[in-house]
Backbone bond lengths (Angstrom), bond angles and torsions (degrees), N, CA, C in turn:
res aa  C-N    CA-C-N  psi(-1)  N-CA   C-N-CA  omega(-1)  CA-C   N-CA-C  phi
1 M - - - 1.481 - - 1.521 109.89 -
2 D 1.330 116.62 153.27 1.437 120.33 176.03 1.516 110.13 -128.48
3 L 1.318 115.43 170.33 1.476 119.82 -174.62 1.516 112.11 -66.59
4 K 1.339 117.48 -30.53 1.468 118.70 178.36 1.532 111.03 -64.54
5 Q 1.327 115.23 -39.99 1.475 119.38 177.62 1.519 109.91 -64.02
6 L 1.320 116.96 -44.81 1.448 119.48 -178.83 1.550 111.21 -66.87
7 N 1.317 116.65 -36.44 1.441 120.21 178.44 1.551 110.65 -65.19
8 S 1.338 114.60 -40.79 1.463 118.72 178.01 1.534 109.27 -64.60
9 F 1.325 117.27 -42.34 1.451 121.93 179.43 1.528 111.56 -59.96
10 V 1.323 116.55 -47.19 1.482 121.00 -179.87 1.525 110.61 -65.16
11 T 1.337 117.11 -39.81 1.462 120.31 -179.78 1.527 111.79 -66.16
12 I 1.321 117.01 -39.58 1.463 120.87 175.90 1.525 110.27 -60.54
13 C 1.335 115.42 -45.25 1.460 120.21 179.11 1.525 111.38 -59.55
14 K 1.317 116.09 -40.49 1.460 121.23 -178.40 1.533 111.60 -68.51
15 L 1.339 116.43 -44.30 1.463 120.95 -174.04 1.538 112.67 -93.95
16 Q 1.332 116.14 -11.35 1.480 120.47 178.60 1.547 111.27 59.66
17 S 1.337 115.54 33.36 1.444 118.67 -177.53 1.535 110.69 -161.83
18 F 1.319 116.90 131.05 1.466 120.54 174.81 1.536 110.17 -68.57
19 T 1.332 115.07 -41.37 1.481 119.55 -178.96 1.506 111.98 -63.68
20 Q 1.330 117.18 -46.97 1.483 118.97 -179.96 1.519 111.74 -68.23
21 A 1.340 117.28 -33.38 1.451 119.73 176.16 1.512 111.18 -64.53
22 A 1.335 116.68 -41.75 1.454 120.16 178.21 1.535 111.47 -62.14
23 D 1.333 115.91 -42.93 1.462 119.77 177.68 1.514 111.42 -63.14
24 S 1.327 115.89 -42.56 1.477 120.69 -178.44 1.507 111.81 -63.50
25 L 1.336 116.48 -38.46 1.467 121.11 -175.98 1.526 113.47 -92.76
26 G 1.312 116.06 -5.52 1.451 119.29 179.23 1.526 113.77 76.73
27 Y 1.336 117.75 27.01 1.442 122.67 178.51 1.539 110.77 -106.72
28 A 1.300 115.20 159.90 1.477 119.45 165.05 1.531 108.12 -72.10
29 Q 1.322 116.97 149.74 1.484 118.08 -178.26 1.514 110.70 -61.70
30 S 1.330 117.29 -33.52 1.472 119.50 178.90 1.517 112.22 -62.36
31 T 1.349 116.98 -32.05 1.440 121.66 177.56 1.522 110.42 -66.01
32 I 1.327 116.17 -46.56 1.485 120.50 178.22 1.518 110.01 -59.65
33 T 1.312 116.53 -45.23 1.457 121.33 -178.38 1.524 110.67 -60.82
34 T 1.344 116.03 -43.54 1.473 121.31 179.13 1.524 111.08 -63.71
35 Q 1.344 116.66 -43.23 1.479 120.00 178.99 1.523 111.71 -58.12
36 I 1.317 115.88 -44.44 1.468 119.56 -178.97 1.517 110.81 -68.60
37 K 1.316 117.27 -39.02 1.500 119.16 177.78 1.512 110.92 -62.98
38 L 1.349 116.61 -42.07 1.473 120.18 178.51 1.537 110.76 -63.51
39 L 1.323 115.75 -39.40 1.475 120.40 179.28 1.513 109.68 -66.84
40 E 1.307 117.48 -42.86 1.489 120.97 179.49 1.524 109.96 -64.53
41 N 1.312 116.79 -41.23 1.478 121.23 -179.76 1.520 110.78 -63.69
42 E 1.335 115.72 -42.35 1.470 118.41 -179.34 1.515 111.89 -66.22
43 L 1.312 116.70 -41.06 1.476 121.36 -177.82 1.507 111.63 -82.87
44 G 1.331 118.23 -17.21 1.433 121.40 179.96 1.515 114.86 71.44
45 V 1.331 116.99 27.50 1.453 122.33 -179.14 1.513 109.17 -137.81
46 K 1.325 115.71 163.91 1.447 122.44 172.01 1.520 108.45 -95.30
47 L 1.328 118.55 128.13 1.445 121.75 -176.38 1.523 113.12 -96.44
48 F 1.326 117.08 -30.99 1.459 120.25 -178.86 1.545 109.46 -130.18
49 E 1.319 114.69 148.13 1.441 121.90 169.29 1.519 107.45 -105.92
50 R 1.307 117.07 127.52 1.435 122.18 -179.11 1.532 109.73 -112.32
51 I 1.317 116.47 111.62 1.473 121.56 179.04 1.511 106.87 -123.37
52 G 1.300 116.72 110.48 1.474 120.22 -174.71 1.523 109.03 64.33
53 K 1.324 115.60 -128.02 1.464 121.94 -179.42 1.512 112.23 -96.16
54 S 1.321 116.82 -2.03 1.461 119.82 -178.01 1.523 111.18 -99.27
55 I 1.333 116.02 148.23 1.466 120.87 175.95 1.526 108.40 -127.15
56 T 1.299 115.37 145.17 1.462 120.80 175.38 1.515 108.56 -136.59
57 L 1.315 117.07 152.83 1.471 120.98 176.27 1.499 110.35 -74.69
58 T 1.328 115.96 138.70 1.477 120.28 170.41 1.525 108.39 -76.04
59 H 1.309 115.39 174.59 1.449 120.63 176.91 1.531 110.43 -59.04
60 Q 1.328 116.58 -41.14 1.475 121.05 178.99 1.520 110.63 -67.28
61 G 1.342 117.21 -37.35 1.466 121.15 177.77 1.511 111.80 -62.55
62 K 1.360 115.52 -40.93 1.472 118.82 179.02 1.508 112.24 -65.22
63 K 1.354 115.71 -32.84 1.449 119.61 177.43 1.530 112.66 -70.84
64 L 1.334 115.74 -33.65 1.474 120.47 -179.26 1.522 111.86 -73.76
65 L 1.326 119.16 -33.21 1.453 122.54 -167.72 1.560 113.76 -55.09
66 P 1.365 120.41 -50.07 1.471 117.87 -179.34 1.547 112.82 -63.18
67 Y 1.329 117.23 -33.33 1.471 120.65 179.06 1.539 110.19 -69.45
68 A 1.333 115.51 -40.93 1.473 118.60 179.09 1.529 110.18 -63.12
69 K 1.349 117.22 -42.53 1.457 120.04 177.81 1.519 110.94 -61.13
70 Q 1.328 116.93 -42.44 1.462 119.71 -177.94 1.535 111.06 -67.21
71 M 1.324 117.65 -38.43 1.442 120.81 179.36 1.528 111.31 -64.92
72 L 1.343 116.60 -39.18 1.462 120.74 177.56 1.522 111.01 -66.24
73 K 1.329 114.37 -38.19 1.484 119.62 179.99 1.544 110.26 -66.85
74 L 1.314 115.75 -42.26 1.461 120.04 177.96 1.539 111.79 -63.81
75 S 1.328 113.97 -38.10 1.471 119.20 178.20 1.521 110.67 -61.68
76 S 1.344 115.72 -41.22 1.458 120.85 177.36 1.519 111.35 -62.42
77 E 1.354 115.52 -40.77 1.462 118.87 -179.96 1.526 111.04 -66.76
78 I 1.324 117.20 -37.36 1.473 119.92 178.22 1.529 110.15 -61.38
79 K 1.338 116.43 -43.80 1.449 119.39 178.27 1.521 111.76 -61.25
80 N 1.322 115.63 -39.87 1.468 119.36 178.60 1.513 112.04 -63.81
81 V 1.342 116.62 -40.01 1.463 121.29 -179.95 1.522 110.82 -62.88
82 L 1.328 115.29 -41.84 1.473 119.59 -172.10 1.527 113.83 -88.13
83 T 1.329 117.87 -6.66 1.457 119.00 -179.08 1.510 110.66 -98.78
84 S 1.316 117.60 -74.42 1.474 120.49 -175.93 1.488 110.83 -130.50
85 E 1.323 116.23 127.53 1.462 120.64 176.68 1.508 111.66 -96.77
86 E 1.314 117.40 4.98 1.459 120.61 -175.32 1.520 112.83 -113.31
87 V 1.321 117.10 -47.19 1.458 121.40 -173.67 1.523 110.14 -91.76
88 P 1.325 119.43 119.17 1.477 121.10 176.97 1.530 111.17 -59.66
89 S 1.322 115.60 129.86 1.457 121.63 176.39 1.507 108.67 -156.26
90 G 1.337 116.80 -177.03 1.452 119.71 178.45 1.508 111.64 86.37
91 V 1.331 115.47 -152.83 1.479 122.54 -176.40 1.530 110.16 -114.30
92 L 1.320 115.80 132.26 1.462 121.38 173.52 1.522 107.85 -116.08
93 T 1.328 117.11 120.21 1.461 122.08 -176.99 1.528 108.79 -106.05
94 I 1.330 114.77 120.36 1.475 120.98 -175.68 1.523 110.28 -113.22
95 G 1.302 116.46 126.97 1.460 120.12 172.05 1.526 107.74 -93.77
96 A 1.344 118.72 132.08 1.450 119.99 -173.57 1.521 110.66 -143.83
97 A 1.323 113.88 144.08 1.454 120.97 168.54 1.522 107.26 -74.77
98 E 1.325 115.87 136.32 1.482 119.04 -176.83 1.520 111.94 -58.01
99 S 1.338 117.71 -33.97 1.454 121.33 179.81 1.505 112.35 -58.02
100 L 1.352 117.89 -37.41 1.449 120.55 179.84 1.496 112.10 -74.86
101 C 1.332 118.69 -15.11 1.457 121.26 179.42 1.530 110.54 -83.79
102 V 1.317 117.65 -5.64 1.477 119.67 -179.41 1.507 110.63 -73.67
103 L 1.338 118.13 -43.87 1.440 120.90 -176.51 1.518 114.07 -124.35
104 R 1.313 118.11 -56.71 1.464 120.87 -168.75 1.522 114.81 -69.09
105 L 1.326 115.71 -51.93 1.442 119.72 -170.53 1.539 113.33 -65.92
106 P 1.329 120.78 -38.73 1.476 118.83 -177.93 1.530 112.52 -57.83
107 E 1.334 118.03 -40.71 1.468 119.95 179.67 1.510 112.23 -66.63
108 I 1.348 115.06 -39.82 1.472 119.21 178.48 1.516 110.17 -64.64
109 L 1.331 117.32 -44.16 1.461 120.94 -178.93 1.527 111.71 -67.93
110 K 1.311 116.51 -36.68 1.471 119.74 177.51 1.521 111.35 -60.53
111 E 1.351 116.42 -45.20 1.434 120.82 179.28 1.538 110.92 -69.29
112 Y 1.333 115.71 -38.77 1.464 120.64 -179.79 1.519 110.74 -62.73
113 R 1.319 116.28 -44.12 1.477 120.45 178.98 1.528 110.71 -64.30
114 R 1.325 116.71 -35.98 1.451 119.29 179.72 1.539 109.83 -67.66
115 L 1.332 116.14 -40.27 1.462 118.18 -177.22 1.530 113.19 -79.05
116 Y 1.341 115.24 -33.13 1.481 118.74 -172.33 1.545 109.36 -130.87
117 P 1.288 117.10 72.03 1.481 121.48 -175.88 1.521 114.07 -66.48
118 N 1.340 117.51 -17.08 1.450 120.68 -179.45 1.550 113.96 -83.41
119 V 1.322 116.73 -1.89 1.451 120.44 178.93 1.523 109.94 -97.52
120 E 1.303 116.26 126.96 1.453 121.60 174.85 1.526 108.81 -90.38
121 V 1.335 116.87 122.13 1.473 121.01 -177.15 1.523 109.27 -98.67
122 S 1.322 114.95 128.69 1.466 121.38 177.06 1.533 108.54 -117.24
123 M 1.361 116.73 133.38 1.452 121.48 -177.75 1.513 110.39 -108.31
124 K 1.356 116.76 138.30 1.452 122.03 171.00 1.534 107.16 -130.01
125 F 1.336 116.76 120.41 1.444 121.21 -178.69 1.538 110.29 -87.30
126 G 1.320 115.10 148.03 1.465 118.27 179.00 1.507 111.06 -175.87
127 N 1.323 115.41 -166.46 1.463 122.31 177.96 1.515 109.69 -125.68
128 C 1.326 116.46 -176.17 1.473 120.39 -175.11 1.513 112.43 -55.11
129 T 1.338 116.57 -43.53 1.468 120.23 -179.42 1.509 111.18 -63.45
130 D 1.356 114.89 -43.67 1.469 119.78 178.53 1.538 110.43 -58.37
131 F 1.346 115.72 -45.41 1.468 119.37 -173.85 1.527 111.86 -64.08
132 R 1.309 117.42 -34.26 1.466 119.79 176.78 1.536 110.12 -59.12
133 H 1.331 115.38 -46.53 1.466 119.57 179.81 1.524 111.13 -69.61
134 F 1.333 116.80 -42.95 1.461 120.87 -179.10 1.516 111.95 -58.47
135 L 1.328 116.01 -44.70 1.478 120.01 -178.32 1.532 110.88 -69.37
136 R 1.313 117.19 -41.38 1.468 119.37 -178.49 1.541 110.86 -69.21
137 D 1.337 116.30 -32.05 1.464 119.49 -179.00 1.520 112.52 -91.29
138 N 1.353 116.86 2.44 1.460 122.26 177.34 1.545 111.81 64.56
139 F 1.334 116.94 28.58 1.454 119.55 177.01 1.533 110.74 -81.57
140 I 1.344 116.42 -20.65 1.453 121.35 177.40 1.527 108.20 -131.72
141 D 1.329 115.92 154.95 1.474 121.08 177.66 1.501 111.51 -88.40
142 V 1.332 117.63 -33.27 1.462 122.02 -175.60 1.516 108.57 -153.08
143 A 1.313 116.75 147.80 1.471 121.83 -179.54 1.515 110.36 -116.24
144 F 1.341 114.48 133.23 1.465 122.58 168.76 1.529 105.53 -103.57
145 S 1.324 116.56 97.23 1.446 121.09 -172.03 1.518 111.20 -103.54
146 L 1.322 116.74 142.08 1.445 122.46 171.97 1.529 107.71 -131.74
147 G 1.344 116.35 113.18 1.425 120.31 -178.55 1.528 109.72 166.10
148 T 1.320 116.26 -149.59 1.454 119.27 174.70 1.519 109.66 -68.65
149 R 1.314 117.16 151.52 1.464 120.61 -175.55 1.529 110.71 -61.46
150 I 1.305 115.87 130.35 1.466 121.96 173.88 1.512 107.95 -89.23
151 E 1.324 115.70 113.98 1.455 120.47 -178.34 1.527 108.62 -124.41
152 S 1.308 116.91 120.26 1.457 121.28 -179.37 1.518 108.35 -161.74
153 E 1.334 115.87 145.62 1.448 119.90 175.66 1.527 112.01 -65.60
154 D 1.321 115.84 -16.18 1.475 120.24 -178.21 1.522 111.88 -77.99
155 F 1.363 117.88 -19.06 1.466 119.33 -170.88 1.513 110.98 -117.74
156 I 1.343 113.92 150.23 1.446 122.03 173.72 1.527 108.31 -110.43
157 T 1.342 117.14 122.75 1.453 120.57 178.53 1.504 110.43 -90.41
158 E 1.307 117.14 117.50 1.446 122.74 -178.63 1.527 111.56 -85.11
159 I 1.337 115.88 -39.54 1.465 122.63 -179.65 1.511 108.37 -138.06
160 S 1.334 117.72 141.61 1.438 122.21 177.45 1.504 110.43 -156.51
161 F 1.333 116.54 129.77 1.459 120.89 174.79 1.523 111.05 -154.85
162 D 1.339 115.93 155.02 1.472 120.35 179.71 1.528 109.96 -65.51
163 E 1.319 114.71 141.80 1.461 121.42 -178.10 1.541 109.14 -115.17
164 P 1.352 117.88 111.68 1.460 119.89 179.35 1.524 112.27 -60.71
165 M 1.317 116.36 133.46 1.459 122.53 178.27 1.529 109.04 -112.83
166 L 1.298 116.51 144.00 1.460 121.53 -178.40 1.508 111.43 -128.28
167 L 1.345 115.25 139.56 1.452 120.65 166.68 1.521 106.48 -90.34
168 L 1.347 115.26 128.24 1.465 119.65 -167.49 1.535 110.19 -129.44
169 T 1.335 113.36 151.85 1.452 118.86 174.17 1.514 109.94 -151.97
170 A 1.307 117.88 176.32 1.457 121.79 -179.26 1.524 109.57 -82.44
171 P 1.331 116.99 155.78 1.462 121.16 177.55 1.544 110.14 -54.80
172 G 1.333 115.12 142.84 1.454 119.65 177.75 1.529 113.70 95.63
173 H 1.322 118.40 -7.63 1.469 121.14 -178.26 1.544 108.13 -66.48
174 H 1.342 115.24 146.41 1.482 119.56 -173.00 1.527 111.78 -70.79
175 L 1.322 120.87 -15.59 1.462 121.59 -179.57 1.532 113.04 -87.50
176 I 1.319 117.28 -9.20 1.435 120.27 -174.29 1.536 112.57 -61.88
177 D 1.311 117.26 -38.01 1.477 121.21 -177.99 1.520 113.56 -87.35
178 K 1.303 117.43 0.88 1.456 121.58 179.09 1.536 109.13 -76.71
179 S 1.314 116.41 124.58 1.472 120.56 -175.26 1.525 111.99 -67.99
180 E 1.315 117.98 -30.10 1.466 122.36 178.84 1.524 109.06 -134.75
181 V 1.300 116.86 113.41 1.473 121.42 176.70 1.521 107.24 -99.22
182 L 1.315 115.64 121.86 1.472 123.18 -174.76 1.524 110.35 -109.00
183 P 1.338 116.92 166.57 1.467 119.69 179.99 1.525 112.91 -54.79
184 E 1.317 117.79 -39.93 1.477 119.54 -178.47 1.526 111.42 -65.06
185 D 1.330 117.43 -27.82 1.483 119.82 175.75 1.516 109.94 -69.13
186 I 1.316 117.07 -43.01 1.458 121.76 -176.62 1.522 111.98 -70.03
187 A 1.341 116.40 -35.45 1.453 120.72 -177.85 1.522 111.64 -61.56
188 K 1.336 117.41 -23.51 1.453 121.37 -179.92 1.532 112.94 -83.07
189 E 1.342 116.21 -11.00 1.484 120.83 -171.92 1.541 111.16 -97.17
190 P 1.322 116.68 148.48 1.489 119.05 170.29 1.526 109.78 -66.34
191 L 1.318 116.17 130.36 1.466 120.94 -174.99 1.532 110.92 -111.41
192 I 1.342 114.61 140.88 1.449 123.46 174.46 1.504 107.34 -113.98
193 L 1.329 117.40 110.68 1.470 120.27 -170.87 1.529 111.22 -127.89
194 T 1.310 114.10 164.95 1.436 122.10 174.08 1.547 109.17 -66.77
195 E 1.320 117.04 170.46 1.447 120.75 -176.97 1.534 111.66 -70.07
196 L 1.330 116.23 160.60 1.446 121.87 173.08 1.531 108.06 -57.22
197 G 1.331 114.33 139.42 1.454 119.83 -175.77 1.507 112.57 107.63
198 C 1.332 116.16 -22.88 1.465 119.67 175.95 1.539 108.52 -73.40
199 S 1.334 115.11 128.12 1.457 118.27 -171.26 1.537 112.62 -68.51
200 Y 1.330 118.12 -35.48 1.473 116.05 -178.95 1.527 112.18 -74.56
201 R 1.327 117.22 -24.44 1.464 118.48 170.55 1.525 109.80 -67.75
202 A 1.333 116.01 -42.81 1.466 119.76 -179.30 1.536 110.46 -62.35
203 V 1.330 118.47 -41.38 1.460 122.44 177.45 1.533 110.72 -59.67
204 F 1.340 116.17 -43.81 1.455 122.44 -178.29 1.544 109.49 -64.29
205 E 1.330 117.00 -49.98 1.448 119.41 -177.39 1.516 112.23 -68.26
206 N 1.341 118.29 -36.72 1.446 121.55 177.43 1.565 111.00 -64.75
207 M 1.342 114.62 -37.13 1.451 118.86 177.04 1.522 111.34 -62.59
208 L 1.359 115.92 -44.68 1.462 119.14 177.30 1.510 111.77 -63.95
209 N 1.332 116.45 -42.58 1.470 120.99 -179.98 1.525 111.78 -60.58
210 S 1.358 117.00 -37.75 1.456 120.75 -179.91 1.548 111.73 -63.70
211 L 1.324 114.86 -21.82 1.469 120.62 179.60 1.549 111.26 -101.22
212 N 1.346 114.54 14.44 1.475 121.47 -177.72 1.530 112.03 59.37
213 L 1.322 114.87 36.75 1.460 122.06 176.21 1.516 108.83 -116.35
214 K 1.320 117.07 149.47 1.470 121.48 -178.85 1.522 109.23 -117.87
215 A 1.338 114.91 130.28 1.467 120.08 178.68 1.526 109.75 -68.64
216 N 1.317 115.51 131.51 1.474 122.07 179.77 1.516 108.01 -94.90
217 V 1.347 115.60 75.94 1.472 120.71 -177.15 1.540 109.15 -79.65
218 V 1.319 116.71 118.01 1.463 120.81 179.35 1.512 111.84 -103.44
219 L 1.353 116.30 -17.52 1.457 118.01 -179.81 1.537 108.01 -156.60
220 E 1.324 116.02 138.40 1.474 119.90 176.67 1.530 109.15 -137.09
221 T 1.306 114.93 141.72 1.490 120.62 179.81 1.540 108.15 -155.64
222 G 1.309 114.92 152.33 1.457 120.59 177.01 1.496 113.81 -82.42
223 S 1.334 117.68 -5.94 1.468 121.83 -176.98 1.514 110.83 -95.21
224 V 1.340 116.60 116.52 1.443 121.22 177.16 1.531 110.87 -62.89
225 Q 1.325 117.08 -38.76 1.456 120.55 -179.67 1.523 109.84 -63.70
226 A 1.301 118.49 -39.88 1.474 121.51 178.55 1.528 110.75 -66.44
227 I 1.341 116.57 -41.39 1.470 120.80 177.72 1.525 109.78 -58.28
228 K 1.322 117.72 -44.69 1.476 121.76 179.18 1.527 110.69 -61.53
229 Q 1.314 116.37 -44.40 1.474 120.12 -178.49 1.526 110.66 -63.57
230 F 1.342 116.68 -46.03 1.455 119.33 -179.65 1.515 111.58 -63.47
231 T 1.332 115.93 -39.39 1.489 118.93 179.97 1.511 110.91 -68.44
232 M 1.339 117.44 -41.44 1.475 119.71 178.56 1.545 112.69 -65.06
233 S 1.323 115.91 -23.19 1.469 119.65 179.11 1.540 111.57 -81.89
234 G 1.335 116.91 -4.15 1.471 121.31 175.52 1.513 114.96 91.73
235 L 1.356 117.53 18.78 1.458 119.97 -177.39 1.517 113.91 -77.53
236 G 1.350 116.47 -17.92 1.456 117.19 -179.54 1.521 112.88 166.92
237 V 1.313 115.10 -162.16 1.482 124.58 179.68 1.526 108.64 -106.83
238 T 1.321 117.55 144.44 1.451 119.57 177.18 1.530 110.37 -133.01
239 L 1.338 114.13 166.68 1.466 121.78 174.78 1.514 107.47 -121.21
240 L 1.340 116.51 121.17 1.468 120.95 -179.64 1.531 109.88 -143.32
241 P 1.327 117.44 157.30 1.447 119.73 172.96 1.527 111.43 -65.05
242 K 1.305 116.27 141.76 1.472 120.03 178.43 1.524 111.91 -55.87
243 V 1.331 116.18 -37.57 1.456 120.53 -177.75 1.536 112.07 -58.60
244 A 1.344 116.42 -27.69 1.453 120.71 -176.58 1.512 113.75 -83.57
245 V 1.355 117.61 -9.91 1.478 119.45 -173.31 1.528 113.41 -130.43
246 E 1.330 117.09 20.09 1.474 119.50 -177.71 1.515 111.53 -56.86
247 E 1.328 117.32 -45.65 1.481 120.74 -176.97 1.522 111.11 -64.00
248 E 1.341 117.07 -44.30 1.475 120.36 -179.31 1.514 111.57 -66.70
249 L 1.348 117.39 -34.33 1.457 120.07 176.44 1.516 111.62 -67.00
250 N 1.343 115.54 -42.11 1.473 119.93 -178.58 1.502 113.57 -66.29
251 N 1.345 116.74 -34.69 1.462 118.03 179.83 1.513 113.27 -94.18
252 G 1.348 117.85 4.62 1.459 121.93 174.12 1.516 114.96 78.10
253 R 1.313 118.39 12.94 1.471 119.87 179.87 1.540 111.83 -80.98
254 L 1.326 115.94 -22.26 1.448 121.70 171.33 1.526 109.10 -126.70
255 I 1.326 115.41 145.92 1.472 119.95 179.71 1.530 108.63 -123.21
256 A 1.336 115.28 132.50 1.465 120.53 178.32 1.512 109.70 -83.89
257 L 1.316 116.52 129.69 1.456 121.78 176.69 1.518 110.86 -78.14
258 N 1.348 115.39 155.88 1.472 121.89 -178.20 1.537 109.33 -83.51
259 W 1.304 114.87 74.73 1.479 120.89 -175.18 1.514 110.33 -68.45
260 S 1.325 116.58 126.30 1.462 122.57 177.69 1.518 112.45 -119.74
261 G 1.286 116.64 15.13 1.467 121.15 178.62 1.531 110.69 -85.98
262 P 1.321 116.80 -169.16 1.468 121.67 -177.13 1.539 111.18 -62.89
263 D 1.333 113.80 154.40 1.482 119.00 176.51 1.520 108.85 -70.80
264 F 1.318 116.84 144.07 1.461 120.59 -176.18 1.538 111.78 -80.41
265 G 1.321 117.84 -23.64 1.476 119.57 176.79 1.513 114.87 68.01
266 I 1.305 116.26 36.91 1.475 121.13 -177.80 1.540 109.59 -94.62
267 V 1.322 115.78 138.91 1.470 120.13 -179.82 1.521 110.06 -131.03
268 S 1.321 115.03 155.12 1.451 123.37 167.82 1.518 108.83 -98.90
269 Q 1.330 116.03 135.14 1.468 121.10 179.77 1.507 110.88 -135.66
270 V 1.312 114.41 147.62 1.470 121.16 167.57 1.522 105.17 -118.43
271 L 1.314 117.93 119.60 1.443 120.07 -174.20 1.521 111.71 -145.38
272 Y 1.330 114.54 160.56 1.488 121.07 178.20 1.511 108.05 -146.89
273 H 1.333 116.02 166.10 1.462 121.49 -177.46 1.517 109.44 -73.31
274 K 1.336 115.27 141.28 1.458 121.91 -176.11 1.554 112.26 -61.24
275 D 1.356 115.73 -26.76 1.463 119.85 -179.66 1.514 112.73 -94.21
276 K 1.313 116.38 3.66 1.471 120.11 -176.37 1.519 109.78 -70.58
277 W 1.328 116.59 134.25 1.449 120.86 172.98 1.528 109.40 -71.94
278 L 1.329 116.68 122.82 1.467 119.99 -179.79 1.518 109.75 -83.40
279 S 1.316 114.38 89.32 1.474 120.27 178.90 1.523 108.70 -65.76
280 P 1.330 116.92 163.03 1.471 119.83 174.54 1.527 111.78 -54.99
281 A 1.347 116.58 -37.73 1.463 119.44 -179.73 1.517 110.93 -65.82
282 L 1.327 118.38 -41.62 1.462 121.77 179.83 1.531 110.78 -71.42
283 K 1.331 117.15 -41.93 1.466 119.32 177.27 1.526 112.06 -58.49
284 A 1.338 115.43 -43.48 1.447 119.35 -179.03 1.534 111.04 -66.35
285 F 1.331 116.89 -36.64 1.468 119.76 178.86 1.531 111.01 -67.63
286 L 1.320 117.57 -43.49 1.475 120.81 178.56 1.521 110.82 -62.04
287 K 1.329 117.12 -42.47 1.461 120.31 179.41 1.525 111.32 -62.60
288 L 1.333 116.48 -45.14 1.450 119.94 179.43 1.534 112.79 -64.86
289 S 1.322 115.61 -37.14 1.487 120.75 178.42 1.529 109.63 -63.25
290 R 1.337 117.01 -43.12 1.454 119.79 179.06 1.526 110.62 -60.07
291 E 1.302 116.39 -40.01 1.470 122.01 -176.46 1.516 112.15 -71.69
292 M 1.327 117.52 -32.47 1.483 120.25 -169.10 1.526 112.97 -104.83
293 M 1.311 119.40 -15.93 1.491 118.82 -178.18 1.504 110.87 -90.56
């Protein structure tokens, strides 16, 4: 197999079309078809099922896809190593918690793009568990994590600081005037939380469970913006990082409760794998993050 075949395979998967992949890559459709046939023959498997005008990945195709992406990414890194060690270029893949994309990351990326226009930035959203896998599998270059502290000999933490968490509700809620809001108060309320897998949701629910209390989750979603909208409409109480709700707090659309329960112990981290090659693009991003966070 060669990289052109793998690139054609990944592009077909992305666009769900041989014709569109050929147009995107500047090939004749017959060339794309031949590349995939050669790849299938070499591997001894069928990669796509073609029924009518639709195509779907076979089980073997699904298994190949992450490896093909990783090989193309490594190829790009090799080119970067052998061309210029001074000027940032190529692709920088950032794993980020959506909460950090509300305020901090946009300003960093805006300045980064201004300084280094030759770098293509790719974003992958996830949580702490995702980032561990992403970094170990080299799917991302650097992680912007918000959650429980990621500690491993495999990772180098470039930036780390405590992240204030707030229990929030809409104006007029009966708990707003309570001088001390305790876990037993919250357990009685309808809760709007992030999806399962989010580390700060897990910390919150584990804390309630340790007190023999059960979280009354009425709605869950991976979208921080949706959580804020549902909470502002009066559907319940939520837990979010303060950094994600500064604007709503300032204009009074969300109110922080006087939480007197245990500390959530949530941190923001910027980290990368210890064996990761620090390309000029990654070095520049880490330096700018230190300066701006």
